[in-house]
C-alpha positions as CSV (number, residue, x, y, z in Angstrom):
1,M,30.5,-33.6,5.9
2,A,29.8,-36.6,3.8
3,G,26.7,-38.4,2.9
4,Q,22.9,-37.8,3.2
5,V,21.0,-37.9,6.6
6,Q,17.3,-38.3,6.4
7,V,15.7,-35.7,9.2
8,L,12.6,-36.2,10.4
9,D,10.3,-34.3,12.9
10,Q,8.1,-35.3,15.5
11,L,5.4,-35.9,12.7
12,S,7.6,-38.3,10.7
13,R,8.0,-35.1,8.1
14,P,11.5,-35.1,6.2
15,L,13.2,-31.9,5.4
16,R,13.1,-31.0,1.6
17,D,12.8,-27.5,1.1
18,L,14.5,-24.1,2.2
19,R,12.8,-20.6,1.8
20,V,15.4,-17.9,2.2
21,S,14.4,-14.3,2.8
22,V,17.3,-12.2,1.4
23,T,15.6,-8.6,2.7
24,D,12.7,-7.5,4.8
25,R,12.2,-4.4,2.6
26,C,9.3,-4.5,-0.1
27,N,8.2,-2.0,-2.7
28,F,4.6,-3.0,-2.3
29,R,2.5,-2.4,0.8
30,C,0.2,-5.3,0.0
31,Q,-2.7,-5.5,2.8
32,Y,-2.1,-9.3,3.3
33,C,1.8,-9.0,3.9
34,M,2.9,-5.4,4.5
35,P,0.1,-2.8,5.0
36,R,0.8,0.7,4.8
37,E,-0.7,1.7,8.0
38,V,2.2,-0.6,9.9
39,F,4.8,-0.6,7.3
40,G,4.8,3.1,6.9
41,P,7.7,6.0,6.4
42,G,8.8,5.5,10.0
43,F,8.8,1.8,10.1
44,R,12.4,0.5,11.2
45,F,13.6,-2.1,8.7
46,L,16.7,-4.2,9.6
47,P,20.0,-2.5,9.3
48,R,22.5,-4.0,7.2
49,S,24.4,-5.5,10.1
50,E,21.7,-7.5,11.0
51,V,21.0,-8.8,7.6
52,L,22.8,-12.3,6.7
53,T,25.5,-11.7,4.1
54,F,25.6,-13.9,0.8
55,E,28.4,-16.1,2.4
56,E,26.5,-17.1,5.2
57,V,23.3,-17.9,3.0
58,E,25.4,-20.0,1.2
59,R,27.0,-21.6,3.9
60,V,23.6,-22.2,5.5
61,V,22.5,-23.7,2.1
62,R,25.7,-26.1,2.0
63,V,25.0,-27.6,5.8
64,L,21.3,-27.9,4.9
65,V,21.8,-30.0,1.6
66,P,23.2,-33.3,3.5
67,L,20.1,-32.9,5.5
68,G,17.8,-33.2,2.7
69,V,17.1,-29.9,1.2
70,S,17.3,-30.1,-2.5
71,K,14.6,-27.0,-3.2
72,V,15.9,-23.3,-2.6
73,R,13.6,-20.4,-2.9
74,L,14.6,-17.0,-2.8
75,T,12.1,-14.7,-1.2
76,G,11.5,-11.2,0.7
77,G,10.1,-8.8,1.5
78,E,10.9,-8.3,-2.3
79,P,14.1,-10.0,-3.1
80,L,15.0,-8.1,-6.3
81,L,15.5,-5.0,-3.8
82,R,18.6,-6.7,-2.7
83,R,21.8,-5.6,-4.3
84,D,23.8,-7.9,-6.3
85,L,21.1,-10.5,-6.0
86,P,22.6,-12.3,-9.1
87,V,25.9,-13.0,-7.4
88,L,23.9,-14.7,-4.6
89,V,21.9,-16.8,-7.2
90,R,25.2,-17.9,-9.0
91,R,26.6,-19.1,-5.6
92,L,23.8,-20.7,-4.9
93,A,23.1,-22.5,-8.3
94,E,26.8,-24.1,-7.8
95,V,26.2,-25.7,-4.6
96,P,25.9,-29.2,-5.3
97,G,22.7,-30.7,-4.1
98,V,20.5,-27.5,-5.1
99,L,18.5,-29.3,-7.9
100,D,15.6,-26.5,-8.0
101,L,16.7,-22.4,-7.5
102,A,13.5,-20.5,-7.6
103,L,12.7,-17.0,-6.9
104,T,9.4,-15.1,-6.0
105,T,8.9,-11.3,-6.8
106,N,6.4,-8.9,-7.3
107,G,7.4,-8.5,-10.7
108,L,8.1,-4.5,-10.5
109,L,11.6,-4.9,-11.3
110,L,11.9,-8.0,-13.1
111,S,12.1,-6.6,-16.5
112,R,15.7,-5.2,-16.1
113,M,16.8,-8.3,-14.0
114,A,15.6,-11.5,-15.6
115,D,18.4,-12.1,-18.0
116,Q,21.1,-11.3,-15.4
117,L,18.9,-13.9,-12.9
118,A,18.7,-16.6,-15.8
119,D,22.6,-16.0,-16.7
120,A,23.8,-16.7,-13.1
121,G,21.5,-20.1,-12.6
122,L,18.3,-19.2,-11.7
123,R,15.8,-21.8,-13.0
124,R,12.5,-20.7,-12.1
125,V,10.6,-17.4,-10.8
126,T,7.0,-17.0,-9.3
127,V,5.2,-13.8,-9.6
128,S,2.7,-12.6,-7.2
129,L,-0.3,-11.1,-9.6
130,D,-3.7,-10.5,-7.8
131,S,-5.7,-8.7,-10.5
132,L,-5.5,-8.1,-14.1
133,D,-8.0,-5.0,-13.4
134,P,-5.5,-2.1,-13.3
135,A,-7.5,-0.4,-10.4
136,V,-8.1,-3.5,-8.3
137,F,-4.1,-4.3,-9.2
138,A,-3.0,-0.7,-8.1
139,E,-4.9,-0.9,-4.7
140,M,-4.0,-4.3,-3.8
141,S,-0.3,-3.2,-4.3
142,G,-0.8,-0.3,-1.7
143,V,1.3,1.8,-3.6
144,G,-0.5,2.3,-6.8
145,A,1.8,0.2,-8.7
146,R,1.3,0.0,-12.5
147,L,0.0,-3.5,-13.9
148,E,1.9,-3.3,-17.2
149,V,4.8,-2.9,-15.6
150,V,4.5,-6.3,-13.9
151,V,3.1,-8.0,-17.0
152,A,6.1,-6.9,-18.9
153,G,8.3,-8.5,-16.2
154,I,6.4,-11.6,-16.8
155,E,7.1,-11.6,-20.2
156,A,10.9,-10.5,-19.9
157,A,11.0,-13.9,-17.5
158,G,9.6,-16.2,-20.1
159,R,12.0,-14.9,-22.9
160,A,14.8,-15.1,-20.2
161,G,14.1,-19.0,-19.9
162,L,12.8,-18.7,-16.3
163,G,9.5,-20.3,-17.5
164,P,6.8,-21.1,-17.6
165,V,6.7,-18.7,-15.3
166,K,4.3,-19.3,-12.2
167,L,1.7,-16.8,-11.2
168,N,0.4,-16.6,-7.7
169,C,-2.9,-14.9,-6.9
170,V,-4.0,-14.4,-3.4
171,V,-7.9,-14.4,-3.3
172,R,-9.8,-12.0,-1.3
173,R,-13.5,-11.8,-1.4
174,G,-14.9,-8.5,-2.4
175,L,-11.5,-7.2,-3.6
176,N,-9.9,-9.6,-6.3
177,D,-12.3,-12.4,-6.6
178,R,-14.3,-11.0,-9.5
179,G,-11.5,-11.5,-11.8
180,L,-10.5,-15.2,-11.4
181,L,-11.4,-16.1,-14.9
182,E,-9.6,-13.2,-16.2
183,L,-6.4,-14.2,-14.7
184,A,-7.1,-18.0,-15.6
185,A,-7.3,-16.8,-19.4
186,F,-4.5,-14.7,-19.2
187,A,-2.3,-17.7,-17.6
188,R,-3.8,-20.1,-20.3
189,D,-3.0,-17.8,-23.4
190,G,0.6,-17.2,-22.1
191,G,1.7,-20.6,-21.2
192,H,1.9,-19.6,-17.7
193,V,1.0,-21.8,-14.2
194,L,-1.2,-20.0,-12.2
195,R,-2.1,-20.8,-8.4
196,F,-5.1,-19.4,-6.6
197,I,-4.3,-19.1,-2.7
198,E,-6.5,-18.7,0.2
199,Y,-6.3,-15.7,1.8
200,M,-4.4,-16.7,5.1
201,D,-3.7,-15.1,8.5
202,V,0.0,-14.9,8.3
203,G,1.4,-12.5,10.7
204,E,-0.8,-10.0,13.1
205,S,-1.1,-6.9,10.9
206,H,-3.1,-7.9,8.1
207,G,-6.6,-7.6,9.6
208,W,-7.4,-11.0,8.6
209,R,-11.0,-12.2,8.7
210,L,-12.5,-15.8,7.9
211,D,-15.5,-14.5,5.7
212,E,-12.8,-12.8,3.4
213,V,-11.4,-16.2,2.4
214,V,-12.7,-17.5,-0.8
215,P,-12.3,-21.4,-0.3
216,S,-10.5,-23.2,-3.1
217,S,-13.6,-25.3,-4.1
218,E,-15.6,-22.1,-5.1
219,V,-12.7,-21.2,-7.2
220,L,-12.6,-24.3,-8.9
221,E,-16.5,-24.3,-9.5
222,R,-16.0,-20.8,-11.1
223,I,-13.2,-22.2,-13.2
224,G,-15.0,-25.5,-14.0
225,Q,-18.0,-23.5,-15.4
226,R,-15.7,-21.9,-18.2
227,W,-13.2,-24.4,-18.6
228,E,-13.6,-28.3,-17.9
229,L,-11.0,-29.2,-15.6
230,E,-9.7,-32.9,-14.3
231,P,-7.3,-33.5,-11.5
232,E,-3.5,-34.0,-11.9
233,T,-1.6,-36.6,-10.1
234,P,0.7,-34.9,-7.3
235,R,4.4,-34.7,-8.8
236,Y,6.1,-35.4,-5.2
237,P,5.2,-35.9,-1.6
238,G,4.3,-32.8,0.1
239,E,3.2,-31.0,-3.2
240,V,1.5,-27.7,-1.7
241,A,-0.7,-26.9,-4.7
242,T,-3.8,-29.3,-5.9
243,R,-3.1,-29.3,-9.6
244,Y,-5.8,-29.5,-12.0
245,R,-5.3,-29.6,-16.1
246,Y,-7.6,-28.1,-18.6
247,R,-9.3,-31.1,-20.7
248,D,-8.7,-28.6,-23.8
249,G,-5.0,-29.2,-23.3
250,A,-4.5,-25.5,-22.4
251,G,-2.0,-26.2,-19.5
252,E,-3.2,-26.5,-15.7
253,V,-4.3,-24.5,-12.7
254,G,-3.7,-25.1,-9.1
255,V,-5.0,-24.0,-6.0
256,I,-3.3,-24.1,-2.4
257,S,-6.0,-24.4,0.4
258,S,-4.1,-23.5,3.5
259,V,-7.4,-22.6,5.5
260,S,-10.1,-24.9,3.8
261,Q,-7.9,-28.1,3.9
262,P,-4.9,-27.7,5.9
263,F,-2.1,-29.7,4.4
264,C,0.5,-29.4,7.5
265,G,0.7,-33.2,7.6
266,A,3.0,-33.1,4.4
267,C,5.2,-29.8,5.0
268,T,8.7,-30.1,4.5
269,R,9.8,-26.6,4.6
270,L,12.2,-24.5,6.4
271,R,12.4,-20.7,6.5
272,L,15.4,-18.6,6.8
273,S,14.5,-15.1,7.7
274,A,16.7,-12.3,6.5
275,D,18.1,-11.6,9.8
276,G,19.0,-15.2,10.3
277,H,16.5,-16.7,12.0
278,L,15.2,-20.4,11.1
279,H,11.6,-20.9,11.3
280,T,9.5,-24.3,10.8
281,C,6.3,-22.9,9.9
282,L,4.9,-20.1,7.9
283,F,2.8,-19.2,10.9
284,S,5.9,-19.1,13.5
285,R,5.4,-17.4,16.5
286,G,9.3,-17.3,16.8
287,G,12.4,-18.8,15.1
288,T,16.1,-19.6,16.4
289,D,18.8,-17.2,15.7
290,L,21.7,-18.8,13.6
291,R,23.9,-15.8,13.6
292,P,25.7,-16.8,16.7
293,T,26.8,-19.9,15.2
294,L,27.4,-18.2,12.0
295,R,29.5,-15.5,13.1
296,G,31.3,-17.0,15.8
297,P,33.8,-19.9,15.7
298,A,31.7,-22.8,15.4
299,G,32.1,-24.9,12.4
300,D,30.0,-26.5,9.9
301,D,29.2,-29.5,11.9
302,Q,28.0,-27.6,14.9
303,L,25.7,-25.5,12.8
304,S,24.4,-29.1,11.3
305,A,23.7,-30.2,14.7
306,L,21.8,-27.2,15.6
307,V,19.7,-27.3,12.3
308,R,19.0,-31.0,13.1
309,G,17.6,-30.3,16.2
310,I,15.4,-27.8,15.4
311,W,14.0,-29.8,13.0
312,R,13.9,-33.2,14.9
313,R,11.9,-31.2,17.6
314,R,9.3,-29.5,15.1
315,S,5.7,-30.2,15.5
316,D,4.0,-27.3,13.9
317,R,0.6,-27.8,12.3
318,Y,-0.8,-24.3,12.7
319,S,-3.5,-24.5,9.7
320,E,-4.8,-28.0,11.3
321,E,-5.1,-26.5,14.8
322,R,-6.8,-23.3,13.3
323,A,-9.5,-25.3,11.7
324,G,-9.9,-27.1,15.1
325,G,-10.2,-23.6,16.6
326,V,-7.0,-23.9,18.6
327,V,-5.0,-20.7,17.6
328,A,-3.9,-19.0,20.9
329,G,-0.4,-18.1,21.3
330,P,2.2,-15.2,21.2
331,P,2.1,-12.9,17.8
332,K,2.8,-14.6,14.9
333,V,5.9,-13.3,12.8
334,E,5.1,-11.2,9.9
335,M,5.0,-12.5,6.2
336,S,7.6,-9.8,5.1
337,Y,10.2,-11.7,7.6
338,L,9.4,-15.2,6.3
339,G,8.9,-14.9,2.7
340,G,5.5,-16.4,2.3
């Protein structure tokens, strides 16, 4: 397929970003994503036959680039659990038109893989880091994970050239919200980029409550009392994080305010689940299975037409509807399938 085709949805939002979940498995059991009481020892994960192959993922990416996709992020589950992941990274890095190839991880396996990923063509890495208190971190991981292992992974990523490493912290009142300044200081001192994310009601298994959400305005107020902040200009339309720079020149901090300040109107993301379902919203209640098309006789033109139709029919704006009190519908798909 030659040329670029701008595809707009029902709210005139263009397609720009693709998040690819490469596995539904994870070595953490974070309460807001894969709580142990649901994803326990007897939980049935996807069999290998249902998971997209690297060739299938690459094909989807190649088809989506002419439709506007230039940014691809690999997610999970925990993507570093996917065997031979650097092979997929190399394949995607070589796709013409992919200008930004990134990965989100919990960091537990990052030390041993950072160099391989960088050598394969990965450009950036984001690490979920919800606390610098070892006890709180272990509790939030759901598996007693060791904080120092993840910190070592962050340092390894920086040495491998995957920096500045982005750190994501999901803030939950009464659990990790007392450590915000400590995290901010860690990011400032290490040259990392920190994002505080409001605790969201993705999926159905997390037991989400609105009173556990710490609004971004409160986060910024706390940080601003310690270090002076000034707003940054958005770098591109649809930027999810609202960014602020430290007046003393020690980098920036950002907030993602999906609950208190919904930004659905600027969303440019598609999500591809590990089993080949295409989802048009993080709060999706269902997706379109691409596997019959990928594994059947259809060519790339037919696959492209299918995706164009999905995007053009898109009218998702869940966060805005939640803010307005309209949230009824079938159960939402779990975050571990969508990749955040």
